[in-house]
C-alpha positions as CSV (number, residue, x, y, z in Angstrom):
1,M,-1.5,-40.5,-9.3
2,R,-0.2,-37.1,-7.6
3,K,-2.0,-34.6,-6.6
4,S,0.2,-31.9,-6.0
5,V,1.4,-32.8,-9.4
6,L,-1.7,-32.6,-10.9
7,K,-2.7,-28.9,-9.6
8,R,0.9,-27.5,-11.0
9,F,1.2,-29.0,-14.4
10,K,-1.5,-29.4,-17.8
11,I,-0.9,-31.8,-20.7
12,T,-2.0,-31.2,-24.0
13,K,-3.1,-33.4,-26.8
14,R,-0.1,-33.6,-28.1
15,G,2.0,-34.9,-24.6
16,K,3.6,-31.5,-24.0
17,V,3.9,-30.3,-20.1
18,L,3.1,-27.2,-19.5
19,R,3.4,-25.2,-16.4
20,R,3.2,-21.6,-14.8
21,L,5.6,-18.9,-14.7
22,T,7.3,-17.9,-10.8
23,G,6.9,-15.2,-9.1
24,Q,3.1,-14.8,-8.9
25,D,2.2,-15.1,-5.5
26,H,3.6,-12.3,-3.6
27,Y,5.8,-9.2,-3.7
28,R,3.3,-8.1,-6.4
29,A,2.9,-4.8,-5.5
30,K,6.3,-3.6,-6.8
31,K,5.7,-5.2,-10.1
32,S,4.1,-3.5,-13.2
33,G,1.0,-4.5,-14.6
34,K,3.1,-5.3,-17.7
35,K,5.3,-7.9,-16.1
36,I,2.0,-9.1,-14.2
37,R,0.1,-10.0,-16.8
38,Q,3.3,-11.5,-19.0
39,L,3.7,-14.1,-15.6
40,R,0.5,-15.3,-16.6
41,K,1.6,-17.4,-19.3
42,W,1.9,-21.3,-19.8
43,V,5.9,-22.6,-20.6
44,E,6.7,-25.7,-22.1
45,V,8.6,-28.2,-19.6
46,P,11.8,-29.6,-21.0
47,K,11.7,-32.8,-21.8
48,F,13.9,-34.4,-19.3
49,L,11.7,-33.1,-16.4
50,A,8.5,-33.6,-19.0
51,K,8.9,-37.6,-18.6
52,K,9.5,-37.1,-14.7
53,I,6.4,-35.3,-14.3
54,K,4.4,-37.8,-16.7
55,K,5.5,-40.9,-14.4
56,L,3.9,-38.9,-11.3
57,I,0.7,-38.0,-12.9
């Protein structure tokens, strides 16, 4: 089990793997509030990557 992978991904009850959108950590001052709110979403990882991530968890 990889703790680093657990921190970065979520697995739903149905087995989908979710990740956060990129670009949230720095250079936030130049982004609009709308853009920052949009970046808070979780998005689904493609199936071929999800398989690898599940193996690491």
